[in-house]
N, C-alpha and C positions, 0 to 999 in steps of 0.2 A: 371227535377220532368215532368213526364207524367200526362197529365191532360187531359179532356174531352172538354175544352173549344170550339173547332171547331166543337165535334157532339154537345154541345149545341145550337152553333150560327146556325148551319146546319138545326136541330128540329126547332128550331124557325124562320127558315126563315129571319135570319140576317147576315150580312155579317161582315168579319172582319173591313173593313171600317168603317160601322155602328158604330161598340164598340168603335175603334178608336177613331172616332170623338165625342163619348158624355165622352170621357176618357180624350181628348185633347192630344192623342201620336198619333206618326206616325203609318201606317199601316203596317211597317215594325215589328214596336215593336210589336203589337198584332199577326204578324203572328210566329215573335220568338218564343212567349208563346205558341201560340197553336202548334209549334211543339215539344214545350219543348225543346227547346235551350238554354232560360233561364225563368226564374221565374219572374211573379211580387211579388210587395211587397206584405206584408200580407193587408196593408191598401187598395192597389189597386184590391186584389183579394175580399175583402169585398164590392168595389164599383161595380166591376164586378157582383157578386152575386147579388147586387141588382137592377142593370139594366136588368138583366136577370132572375131576380124573381124564384132565385133557392138557395141553402145553398151552403156555401165554400165548404162543406164535396163533395157535387154534382159537382164539378169543379175537386175534385181531387179523387175522389173515384171512381173503375171501374165501368163501367156500369153492367146489369143483364148479358148483352151478353158478357162481359167480364173474370165475374167471373167463 
């Protein structure tokens, strides 16, 4: 499923490694999520949203530029 994870990390000046460290997963796992190769669980998306101070919807809804 397509998501805005990479975009949100960039907007916040955070790296995929930063997110991986905080979630206790491998960098490659976050890279796969960012590319949409596979999706994190709902529980993990909730953790990501909390870490990035965004809603779960913001991660998966298209940005205003994409609409």
